[in-house]
PDB file of N, CA, C and O in Angstrom:
ATOM      1  N   UNK A   1      16.049 -22.558  -3.704  1.00  0.00           N
ATOM      2  CA  UNK A   1      15.267 -22.032  -2.591  1.00  0.00           C
ATOM      3  C   UNK A   1      14.533 -23.171  -1.896  1.00  0.00           C
ATOM      4  O   UNK A   1      14.135 -24.153  -2.522  1.00  0.00           O
ATOM      5  N   UNK A   2      14.369 -23.016  -0.616  1.00  0.00           N
ATOM      6  CA  UNK A   2      13.720 -24.039   0.189  1.00  0.00           C
ATOM      7  C   UNK A   2      12.206 -23.890   0.129  1.00  0.00           C
ATOM      8  O   UNK A   2      11.689 -22.818  -0.188  1.00  0.00           O
ATOM      9  N   UNK A   3      11.500 -24.979   0.438  1.00  0.00           N
ATOM     10  CA  UNK A   3      10.048 -24.945   0.490  1.00  0.00           C
ATOM     11  C   UNK A   3       9.556 -24.089   1.647  1.00  0.00           C
ATOM     12  O   UNK A   3      10.288 -23.832   2.602  1.00  0.00           O
ATOM     13  N   UNK A   4       8.318 -23.656   1.550  1.00  0.00           N
ATOM     14  CA  UNK A   4       7.721 -22.787   2.557  1.00  0.00           C
ATOM     15  C   UNK A   4       6.647 -23.513   3.351  1.00  0.00           C
ATOM     16  O   UNK A   4       5.995 -24.425   2.844  1.00  0.00           O
ATOM     17  N   UNK A   5       6.470 -23.099   4.601  1.00  0.00           N
ATOM     18  CA  UNK A   5       5.324 -23.562   5.372  1.00  0.00           C
ATOM     19  C   UNK A   5       4.089 -22.849   4.831  1.00  0.00           C
ATOM     20  O   UNK A   5       4.204 -21.889   4.068  1.00  0.00           O
ATOM     21  N   UNK A   6       2.925 -23.315   5.222  1.00  0.00           N
ATOM     22  CA  UNK A   6       1.680 -22.688   4.772  1.00  0.00           C
ATOM     23  C   UNK A   6       1.636 -21.216   5.172  1.00  0.00           C
ATOM     24  O   UNK A   6       1.272 -20.368   4.358  1.00  0.00           O
ATOM     25  N   UNK A   7       2.000 -20.901   6.411  1.00  0.00           N
ATOM     26  CA  UNK A   7       1.971 -19.514   6.896  1.00  0.00           C
ATOM     27  C   UNK A   7       2.999 -18.644   6.171  1.00  0.00           C
ATOM     28  O   UNK A   7       2.719 -17.484   5.868  1.00  0.00           O
ATOM     29  N   UNK A   8       4.168 -19.184   5.895  1.00  0.00           N
ATOM     30  CA  UNK A   8       5.172 -18.423   5.156  1.00  0.00           C
ATOM     31  C   UNK A   8       4.687 -18.131   3.741  1.00  0.00           C
ATOM     32  O   UNK A   8       4.888 -17.028   3.232  1.00  0.00           O
ATOM     33  N   UNK A   9       4.051 -19.106   3.107  1.00  0.00           N
ATOM     34  CA  UNK A   9       3.504 -18.902   1.764  1.00  0.00           C
ATOM     35  C   UNK A   9       2.405 -17.845   1.787  1.00  0.00           C
ATOM     36  O   UNK A   9       2.319 -17.029   0.870  1.00  0.00           O
ATOM     37  N   UNK A  10       1.561 -17.847   2.825  1.00  0.00           N
ATOM     38  CA  UNK A  10       0.511 -16.832   2.955  1.00  0.00           C
ATOM     39  C   UNK A  10       1.120 -15.445   3.125  1.00  0.00           C
ATOM     40  O   UNK A  10       0.650 -14.476   2.528  1.00  0.00           O
ATOM     41  N   UNK A  11       2.158 -15.357   3.934  1.00  0.00           N
ATOM     42  CA  UNK A  11       2.832 -14.079   4.153  1.00  0.00           C
ATOM     43  C   UNK A  11       3.433 -13.569   2.855  1.00  0.00           C
ATOM     44  O   UNK A  11       3.254 -12.403   2.503  1.00  0.00           O
ATOM     45  N   UNK A  12       4.142 -14.429   2.143  1.00  0.00           N
ATOM     46  CA  UNK A  12       4.766 -14.049   0.885  1.00  0.00           C
ATOM     47  C   UNK A  12       3.717 -13.633  -0.142  1.00  0.00           C
ATOM     48  O   UNK A  12       3.908 -12.650  -0.860  1.00  0.00           O
ATOM     49  N   UNK A  13       2.620 -14.369  -0.216  1.00  0.00           N
ATOM     50  CA  UNK A  13       1.545 -14.050  -1.151  1.00  0.00           C
ATOM     51  C   UNK A  13       0.938 -12.679  -0.838  1.00  0.00           C
ATOM     52  O   UNK A  13       0.655 -11.902  -1.750  1.00  0.00           O
ATOM     53  N   UNK A  14       0.740 -12.382   0.444  1.00  0.00           N
ATOM     54  CA  UNK A  14       0.190 -11.080   0.828  1.00  0.00           C
ATOM     55  C   UNK A  14       1.144  -9.949   0.446  1.00  0.00           C
ATOM     56  O   UNK A  14       0.705  -8.916  -0.059  1.00  0.00           O
ATOM     57  N   UNK A  15       2.425 -10.132   0.679  1.00  0.00           N
ATOM     58  CA  UNK A  15       3.410  -9.107   0.311  1.00  0.00           C
ATOM     59  C   UNK A  15       3.398  -8.897  -1.197  1.00  0.00           C
ATOM     60  O   UNK A  15       3.388  -7.762  -1.674  1.00  0.00           O
ATOM     61  N   UNK A  16       3.398 -10.002  -1.947  1.00  0.00           N
ATOM     62  CA  UNK A  16       3.398  -9.925  -3.415  1.00  0.00           C
ATOM     63  C   UNK A  16       2.155  -9.183  -3.927  1.00  0.00           C
ATOM     64  O   UNK A  16       2.265  -8.308  -4.786  1.00  0.00           O
ATOM     65  N   UNK A  17       0.975  -9.533  -3.400  1.00  0.00           N
ATOM     66  CA  UNK A  17      -0.263  -8.881  -3.836  1.00  0.00           C
ATOM     67  C   UNK A  17      -0.271  -7.404  -3.470  1.00  0.00           C
ATOM     68  O   UNK A  17      -0.739  -6.573  -4.247  1.00  0.00           O
ATOM     69  N   UNK A  18       0.241  -7.078  -2.300  1.00  0.00           N
ATOM     70  CA  UNK A  18       0.291  -5.686  -1.870  1.00  0.00           C
ATOM     71  C   UNK A  18       1.164  -4.863  -2.813  1.00  0.00           C
ATOM     72  O   UNK A  18       0.800  -3.747  -3.186  1.00  0.00           O
ATOM     73  N   UNK A  19       2.305  -5.408  -3.195  1.00  0.00           N
ATOM     74  CA  UNK A  19       3.196  -4.703  -4.121  1.00  0.00           C
ATOM     75  C   UNK A  19       2.527  -4.547  -5.483  1.00  0.00           C
ATOM     76  O   UNK A  19       2.617  -3.483  -6.097  1.00  0.00           O
ATOM     77  N   UNK A  20       1.861  -5.591  -5.961  1.00  0.00           N
ATOM     78  CA  UNK A  20       1.186  -5.523  -7.261  1.00  0.00           C
ATOM     79  C   UNK A  20       0.060  -4.496  -7.259  1.00  0.00           C
ATOM     80  O   UNK A  20      -0.100  -3.751  -8.226  1.00  0.00           O
ATOM     81  N   UNK A  21      -0.729  -4.449  -6.171  1.00  0.00           N
ATOM     82  CA  UNK A  21      -1.891  -3.565  -6.113  1.00  0.00           C
ATOM     83  C   UNK A  21      -1.535  -2.121  -5.794  1.00  0.00           C
ATOM     84  O   UNK A  21      -2.117  -1.198  -6.365  1.00  0.00           O
ATOM     85  N   UNK A  22      -0.578  -1.915  -4.880  1.00  0.00           N
ATOM     86  CA  UNK A  22      -0.295  -0.559  -4.417  1.00  0.00           C
ATOM     87  C   UNK A  22       1.032  -0.009  -4.912  1.00  0.00           C
ATOM     88  O   UNK A  22       1.261   1.200  -4.878  1.00  0.00           O
ATOM     89  N   UNK A  23       1.895  -0.886  -5.366  1.00  0.00           N
ATOM     90  CA  UNK A  23       3.193  -0.438  -5.845  1.00  0.00           C
ATOM     91  C   UNK A  23       4.268  -0.384  -4.771  1.00  0.00           C
ATOM     92  O   UNK A  23       5.399   0.013  -5.052  1.00  0.00           O
ATOM     93  N   UNK A  24       3.938  -0.772  -3.558  1.00  0.00           N
ATOM     94  CA  UNK A  24       4.906  -0.797  -2.465  1.00  0.00           C
ATOM     95  C   UNK A  24       4.491  -1.863  -1.461  1.00  0.00           C
ATOM     96  O   UNK A  24       3.320  -2.236  -1.398  1.00  0.00           O
ATOM     97  N   UNK A  25       5.443  -2.353  -0.679  1.00  0.00           N
ATOM     98  CA  UNK A  25       5.143  -3.441   0.259  1.00  0.00           C
ATOM     99  C   UNK A  25       4.379  -2.969   1.488  1.00  0.00           C
ATOM    100  O   UNK A  25       4.369  -1.777   1.794  1.00  0.00           O
ATOM    101  N   UNK A  26       3.745  -3.889   2.186  1.00  0.00           N
ATOM    102  CA  UNK A  26       3.006  -3.551   3.404  1.00  0.00           C
ATOM    103  C   UNK A  26       3.952  -3.327   4.584  1.00  0.00           C
ATOM    104  O   UNK A  26       5.116  -3.728   4.549  1.00  0.00           O
ATOM    105  N   UNK A  27       3.436  -2.686   5.618  1.00  0.00           N
ATOM    106  CA  UNK A  27       4.188  -2.533   6.863  1.00  0.00           C
ATOM    107  C   UNK A  27       4.090  -3.831   7.662  1.00  0.00           C
ATOM    108  O   UNK A  27       3.295  -4.714   7.339  1.00  0.00           O
ATOM    109  N   UNK A  28       4.902  -3.932   8.700  1.00  0.00           N
ATOM    110  CA  UNK A  28       4.828  -5.105   9.576  1.00  0.00           C
ATOM    111  C   UNK A  28       3.451  -5.214  10.205  1.00  0.00           C
ATOM    112  O   UNK A  28       2.905  -6.312  10.317  1.00  0.00           O
ATOM    113  N   UNK A  29       2.887  -4.092  10.616  1.00  0.00           N
ATOM    114  CA  UNK A  29       1.553  -4.103  11.235  1.00  0.00           C
ATOM    115  C   UNK A  29       0.482  -4.555  10.243  1.00  0.00           C
ATOM    116  O   UNK A  29      -0.428  -5.298  10.611  1.00  0.00           O
ATOM    117  N   UNK A  30       0.584  -4.114   8.994  1.00  0.00           N
ATOM    118  CA  UNK A  30      -0.385  -4.544   7.982  1.00  0.00           C
ATOM    119  C   UNK A  30      -0.289  -6.051   7.742  1.00  0.00           C
ATOM    120  O   UNK A  30      -1.307  -6.730   7.606  1.00  0.00           O
ATOM    121  N   UNK A  31       0.930  -6.561   7.694  1.00  0.00           N
ATOM    122  CA  UNK A  31       1.107  -8.005   7.532  1.00  0.00           C
ATOM    123  C   UNK A  31       0.504  -8.728   8.730  1.00  0.00           C
ATOM    124  O   UNK A  31      -0.194  -9.729   8.573  1.00  0.00           O
ATOM    125  N   UNK A  32       0.776  -8.218   9.921  1.00  0.00           N
ATOM    126  CA  UNK A  32       0.242  -8.818  11.140  1.00  0.00           C
ATOM    127  C   UNK A  32      -1.272  -8.832  11.164  1.00  0.00           C
ATOM    128  O   UNK A  32      -1.879  -9.834  11.542  1.00  0.00           O
ATOM    129  N   UNK A  33      -1.891  -7.724  10.763  1.00  0.00           N
ATOM    130  CA  UNK A  33      -3.358  -7.660  10.722  1.00  0.00           C
ATOM    131  C   UNK A  33      -3.908  -8.704   9.759  1.00  0.00           C
ATOM    132  O   UNK A  33      -4.872  -9.401  10.078  1.00  0.00           O
ATOM    133  N   UNK A  34      -3.304  -8.811   8.592  1.00  0.00           N
ATOM    134  CA  UNK A  34      -3.760  -9.775   7.598  1.00  0.00           C
ATOM    135  C   UNK A  34      -3.603 -11.209   8.099  1.00  0.00           C
ATOM    136  O   UNK A  34      -4.479 -12.047   7.886  1.00  0.00           O
ATOM    137  N   UNK A  35      -2.488 -11.485   8.762  1.00  0.00           N
ATOM    138  CA  UNK A  35      -2.171 -12.843   9.206  1.00  0.00           C
ATOM    139  C   UNK A  35      -2.768 -13.190  10.564  1.00  0.00           C
ATOM    140  O   UNK A  35      -2.707 -14.341  10.995  1.00  0.00           O
ATOM    141  N   UNK A  36      -3.348 -12.195  11.243  1.00  0.00           N
ATOM    142  CA  UNK A  36      -3.890 -12.438  12.574  1.00  0.00           C
ATOM    143  C   UNK A  36      -2.807 -12.564  13.637  1.00  0.00           C
ATOM    144  O   UNK A  36      -2.970 -13.282  14.623  1.00  0.00           O
ATOM    145  N   UNK A  37      -1.703 -11.862  13.426  1.00  0.00           N
ATOM    146  CA  UNK A  37      -0.577 -11.873  14.366  1.00  0.00           C
ATOM    147  C   UNK A  37      -0.541 -10.514  15.052  1.00  0.00           C
ATOM    148  O   UNK A  37      -0.411  -9.488  14.384  1.00  0.00           O
ATOM    149  N   UNK A  38      -0.653 -10.494  16.361  1.00  0.00           N
ATOM    150  CA  UNK A  38      -0.709  -9.228  17.096  1.00  0.00           C
ATOM    151  C   UNK A  38       0.654  -8.569  17.270  1.00  0.00           C
ATOM    152  O   UNK A  38       0.750  -7.344  17.339  1.00  0.00           O
ATOM    153  N   UNK A  39       1.685  -9.364  17.339  1.00  0.00           N
ATOM    154  CA  UNK A  39       3.023  -8.852  17.629  1.00  0.00           C
ATOM    155  C   UNK A  39       3.829  -8.662  16.347  1.00  0.00           C
ATOM    156  O   UNK A  39       3.865  -9.550  15.494  1.00  0.00           O
ATOM    157  N   UNK A  40       4.479  -7.496  16.212  1.00  0.00           N
ATOM    158  CA  UNK A  40       5.349  -7.303  15.051  1.00  0.00           C
ATOM    159  C   UNK A  40       6.551  -8.247  15.126  1.00  0.00           C
ATOM    160  O   UNK A  40       7.155  -8.568  14.102  1.00  0.00           O
ATOM    161  N   UNK A  41       6.896  -8.689  16.334  1.00  0.00           N
ATOM    162  CA  UNK A  41       7.979  -9.663  16.476  1.00  0.00           C
ATOM    163  C   UNK A  41       7.588 -10.993  15.826  1.00  0.00           C
ATOM    164  O   UNK A  41       8.425 -11.662  15.219  1.00  0.00           O
ATOM    165  N   UNK A  42       6.324 -11.369  15.955  1.00  0.00           N
ATOM    166  CA  UNK A  42       5.840 -12.580  15.297  1.00  0.00           C
ATOM    167  C   UNK A  42       5.926 -12.464  13.783  1.00  0.00           C
ATOM    168  O   UNK A  42       6.285 -13.421  13.097  1.00  0.00           O
ATOM    169  N   UNK A  43       5.591 -11.278  13.262  1.00  0.00           N
ATOM    170  CA  UNK A  43       5.706 -11.027  11.819  1.00  0.00           C
ATOM    171  C   UNK A  43       7.176 -11.123  11.412  1.00  0.00           C
ATOM    172  O   UNK A  43       7.509 -11.729  10.394  1.00  0.00           O
ATOM    173  N   UNK A  44       8.047 -10.522  12.215  1.00  0.00           N
ATOM    174  CA  UNK A  44       9.483 -10.572  11.925  1.00  0.00           C
ATOM    175  C   UNK A  44       9.999 -12.001  11.844  1.00  0.00           C
ATOM    176  O   UNK A  44      10.878 -12.296  11.035  1.00  0.00           O
ATOM    177  N   UNK A  45       9.466 -12.885  12.670  1.00  0.00           N
ATOM    178  CA  UNK A  45       9.878 -14.293  12.614  1.00  0.00           C
ATOM    179  C   UNK A  45       9.600 -14.885  11.231  1.00  0.00           C
ATOM    180  O   UNK A  45      10.443 -15.582  10.667  1.00  0.00           O
ATOM    181  N   UNK A  46       8.417 -14.605  10.694  1.00  0.00           N
ATOM    182  CA  UNK A  46       8.071 -15.102   9.356  1.00  0.00           C
ATOM    183  C   UNK A  46       8.964 -14.462   8.293  1.00  0.00           C
ATOM    184  O   UNK A  46       9.424 -15.142   7.376  1.00  0.00           O
ATOM    185  N   UNK A  47       9.208 -13.164   8.414  1.00  0.00           N
ATOM    186  CA  UNK A  47      10.032 -12.473   7.426  1.00  0.00           C
ATOM    187  C   UNK A  47      11.478 -12.967   7.468  1.00  0.00           C
ATOM    188  O   UNK A  47      12.111 -13.112   6.423  1.00  0.00           O
ATOM    189  N   UNK A  48      12.001 -13.222   8.656  1.00  0.00           N
ATOM    190  CA  UNK A  48      13.363 -13.761   8.768  1.00  0.00           C
ATOM    191  C   UNK A  48      13.453 -15.138   8.102  1.00  0.00           C
ATOM    192  O   UNK A  48      14.443 -15.449   7.439  1.00  0.00           O
ATOM    193  N   UNK A  49      12.425 -15.949   8.282  1.00  0.00           N
ATOM    194  CA  UNK A  49      12.409 -17.273   7.644  1.00  0.00           C
ATOM    195  C   UNK A  49      12.385 -17.131   6.122  1.00  0.00           C
ATOM    196  O   UNK A  49      13.071 -17.871   5.417  1.00  0.00           O
ATOM    197  N   UNK A  50      11.598 -16.181   5.617  1.00  0.00           N
ATOM    198  CA  UNK A  50      11.539 -15.951   4.169  1.00  0.00           C
ATOM    199  C   UNK A  50      12.881 -15.442   3.646  1.00  0.00           C
ATOM    200  O   UNK A  50      13.284 -15.782   2.533  1.00  0.00           O
ATOM    201  N   UNK A  51      13.570 -14.632   4.441  1.00  0.00           N
ATOM    202  CA  UNK A  51      14.912 -14.173   4.060  1.00  0.00           C
ATOM    203  C   UNK A  51      15.884 -15.351   4.007  1.00  0.00           C
ATOM    204  O   UNK A  51      16.618 -15.508   3.031  1.00  0.00           O
ATOM    205  N   UNK A  52      15.891 -16.173   5.048  1.00  0.00           N
ATOM    206  CA  UNK A  52      16.796 -17.330   5.112  1.00  0.00           C
ATOM    207  C   UNK A  52      16.589 -18.268   3.925  1.00  0.00           C
ATOM    208  O   UNK A  52      17.542 -18.847   3.404  1.00  0.00           O
ATOM    209  N   UNK A  53      15.339 -18.409   3.508  1.00  0.00           N
ATOM    210  CA  UNK A  53      15.014 -19.326   2.416  1.00  0.00           C
ATOM    211  C   UNK A  53      15.190 -18.690   1.039  1.00  0.00           C
ATOM    212  O   UNK A  53      15.001 -19.354   0.019  1.00  0.00           O
ATOM    213  N   UNK A  54      15.553 -17.404   1.005  1.00  0.00           N
ATOM    214  CA  UNK A  54      15.875 -16.754  -0.261  1.00  0.00           C
ATOM    215  C   UNK A  54      14.708 -16.139  -1.005  1.00  0.00           C
ATOM    216  O   UNK A  54      14.837 -15.838  -2.191  1.00  0.00           O
ATOM    217  N   UNK A  55      13.568 -15.942  -0.350  1.00  0.00           N
ATOM    218  CA  UNK A  55      12.394 -15.380  -1.014  1.00  0.00           C
ATOM    219  C   UNK A  55      12.257 -13.876  -0.826  1.00  0.00           C
ATOM    220  O   UNK A  55      11.481 -13.233  -1.532  1.00  0.00           O
ATOM    221  N   UNK A  56      12.998 -13.312   0.116  1.00  0.00           N
ATOM    222  CA  UNK A  56      12.774 -11.933   0.513  1.00  0.00           C
ATOM    223  C   UNK A  56      14.087 -11.302   0.942  1.00  0.00           C
ATOM    224  O   UNK A  56      14.961 -11.968   1.497  1.00  0.00           O
ATOM    225  N   UNK A  57      14.214 -10.008   0.677  1.00  0.00           N
ATOM    226  CA  UNK A  57      15.338  -9.222   1.194  1.00  0.00           C
ATOM    227  C   UNK A  57      14.770  -8.013   1.901  1.00  0.00           C
ATOM    228  O   UNK A  57      13.763  -7.445   1.477  1.00  0.00           O
ATOM    229  N   UNK A  58      15.434  -7.617   2.999  1.00  0.00           N
ATOM    230  CA  UNK A  58      14.987  -6.444   3.760  1.00  0.00           C
ATOM    231  C   UNK A  58      16.164  -5.539   4.068  1.00  0.00           C
ATOM    232  O   UNK A  58      17.307  -5.984   4.175  1.00  0.00           O
ATOM    233  N   UNK A  59      15.855  -4.251   4.207  1.00  0.00           N
ATOM    234  CA  UNK A  59      16.835  -3.284   4.686  1.00  0.00           C
ATOM    235  C   UNK A  59      16.453  -2.948   6.115  1.00  0.00           C
ATOM    236  O   UNK A  59      15.307  -2.591   6.387  1.00  0.00           O
ATOM    237  N   UNK A  60      17.402  -3.060   7.026  1.00  0.00           N
ATOM    238  CA  UNK A  60      17.131  -2.780   8.434  1.00  0.00           C
ATOM    239  C   UNK A  60      16.754  -1.323   8.655  1.00  0.00           C
ATOM    240  O   UNK A  60      17.248  -0.417   7.984  1.00  0.00           O
ATOM    241  N   UNK A  61      15.871  -1.131   9.610  1.00  0.00           N
ATOM    242  CA  UNK A  61      15.497   0.193  10.102  1.00  0.00           C
ATOM    243  C   UNK A  61      14.799   1.073   9.063  1.00  0.00           C
ATOM    244  O   UNK A  61      14.802   2.296   9.199  1.00  0.00           O
ATOM    245  N   UNK A  62      14.211   0.486   8.050  1.00  0.00           N
ATOM    246  CA  UNK A  62      13.470   1.269   7.066  1.00  0.00           C
ATOM    247  C   UNK A  62      12.061   0.709   6.945  1.00  0.00           C
ATOM    248  O   UNK A  62      11.866  -0.502   6.836  1.00  0.00           O
ATOM    249  N   UNK A  63      11.084   1.606   6.964  1.00  0.00           N
ATOM    250  CA  UNK A  63       9.696   1.190   6.818  1.00  0.00           C
ATOM    251  C   UNK A  63       9.450   0.684   5.401  1.00  0.00           C
ATOM    252  O   UNK A  63       9.946   1.259   4.432  1.00  0.00           O
ATOM    253  N   UNK A  64       8.694  -0.376   5.291  1.00  0.00           N
ATOM    254  CA  UNK A  64       8.320  -0.967   4.002  1.00  0.00           C
ATOM    255  C   UNK A  64       9.524  -1.387   3.160  1.00  0.00           C
ATOM    256  O   UNK A  64       9.432  -1.427   1.933  1.00  0.00           O
ATOM    257  N   UNK A  65      10.638  -1.697   3.795  1.00  0.00           N
ATOM    258  CA  UNK A  65      11.863  -2.040   3.070  1.00  0.00           C
ATOM    259  C   UNK A  65      11.920  -3.536   2.768  1.00  0.00           C
ATOM    260  O   UNK A  65      12.888  -4.210   3.120  1.00  0.00           O
ATOM    261  N   UNK A  66      10.884  -4.047   2.119  1.00  0.00           N
ATOM    262  CA  UNK A  66      10.814  -5.457   1.736  1.00  0.00           C
ATOM    263  C   UNK A  66      10.962  -5.556   0.225  1.00  0.00           C
ATOM    264  O   UNK A  66      10.345  -4.792  -0.517  1.00  0.00           O
ATOM    265  N   UNK A  67      11.775  -6.490  -0.224  1.00  0.00           N
ATOM    266  CA  UNK A  67      11.932  -6.696  -1.657  1.00  0.00           C
ATOM    267  C   UNK A  67      11.868  -8.185  -1.934  1.00  0.00           C
ATOM    268  O   UNK A  67      12.619  -8.966  -1.350  1.00  0.00           O
ATOM    269  N   UNK A  68      10.978  -8.574  -2.820  1.00  0.00           N
ATOM    270  CA  UNK A  68      10.848  -9.986  -3.179  1.00  0.00           C
ATOM    271  C   UNK A  68      11.983 -10.385  -4.111  1.00  0.00           C
ATOM    272  O   UNK A  68      12.416  -9.600  -4.955  1.00  0.00           O
ATOM    273  N   UNK A  69      12.452 -11.599  -3.948  1.00  0.00           N
ATOM    274  CA  UNK A  69      13.492 -12.161  -4.800  1.00  0.00           C
ATOM    275  C   UNK A  69      12.806 -13.131  -5.746  1.00  0.00           C
ATOM    276  O   UNK A  69      11.959 -13.915  -5.317  1.00  0.00           O
ATOM    277  N   UNK A  70      13.156 -13.092  -7.025  1.00  0.00           N
ATOM    278  CA  UNK A  70      12.549 -13.989  -8.018  1.00  0.00           C
ATOM    279  C   UNK A  70      11.029 -13.934  -7.945  1.00  0.00           C
ATOM    280  O   UNK A  70      10.376 -14.940  -7.667  1.00  0.00           O
ATOM    281  N   UNK A  71      10.478 -12.766  -8.193  1.00  0.00           N
ATOM    282  CA  UNK A  71       9.046 -12.558  -8.047  1.00  0.00           C
ATOM    283  C   UNK A  71       8.209 -13.458  -8.940  1.00  0.00           C
ATOM    284  O   UNK A  71       7.015 -13.623  -8.691  1.00  0.00           O
ATOM    285  N   UNK A  72       8.795 -14.036  -9.961  1.00  0.00           N
ATOM    286  CA  UNK A  72       8.031 -14.920 -10.844  1.00  0.00           C
ATOM    287  C   UNK A  72       7.857 -16.316 -10.260  1.00  0.00           C
ATOM    288  O   UNK A  72       7.040 -17.098 -10.749  1.00  0.00           O
ATOM    289  N   UNK A  73       8.627 -16.635  -9.208  1.00  0.00           N
ATOM    290  CA  UNK A  73       8.518 -17.960  -8.586  1.00  0.00           C
ATOM    291  C   UNK A  73       7.209 -18.089  -7.835  1.00  0.00           C
ATOM    292  O   UNK A  73       6.767 -17.144  -7.181  1.00  0.00           O
ATOM    293  N   UNK A  74       6.595 -19.239  -7.925  1.00  0.00           N
ATOM    294  CA  UNK A  74       5.390 -19.529  -7.157  1.00  0.00           C
ATOM    295  C   UNK A  74       5.807 -20.170  -5.848  1.00  0.00           C
ATOM    296  O   UNK A  74       6.571 -21.135  -5.854  1.00  0.00           O
ATOM    297  N   UNK A  75       5.314 -19.649  -4.707  1.00  0.00           N
ATOM    298  CA  UNK A  75       5.704 -20.239  -3.435  1.00  0.00           C
ATOM    299  C   UNK A  75       5.230 -21.681  -3.311  1.00  0.00           C
ATOM    300  O   UNK A  75       4.128 -22.029  -3.735  1.00  0.00           O
ATOM    301  N   UNK A  76       6.073 -22.499  -2.728  1.00  0.00           N
ATOM    302  CA  UNK A  76       5.719 -23.897  -2.493  1.00  0.00           C
ATOM    303  C   UNK A  76       5.079 -24.021  -1.132  1.00  0.00           C
ATOM    304  O   UNK A  76       5.382 -23.231  -0.237  1.00  0.00           O
ATOM    305  N   UNK A  77       4.194 -24.998  -0.949  1.00  0.00           N
ATOM    306  CA  UNK A  77       3.595 -25.209   0.365  1.00  0.00           C
ATOM    307  C   UNK A  77       4.166 -26.435   1.014  1.00  0.00           C
ATOM    308  O   UNK A  77       3.782 -26.777   2.132  1.00  0.00           O
TER     309      UNK A  77
END
């Protein structure tokens, strides 16, 4: 897996914590609120990068359809 930018690591950490605390992943809007990103398209850019780098898998057209890959891995900065 490739290294992450600081923002990608923050996004991944938020998704991981959300799953641990609530049992399910956050919505795009929740991620955006946490990251200070107003546009869900901006959130999608980060999620696509995490997918390309092998940290995340998503199912299209489904709410909260985020799945972490190798959840035991610590994100690199």
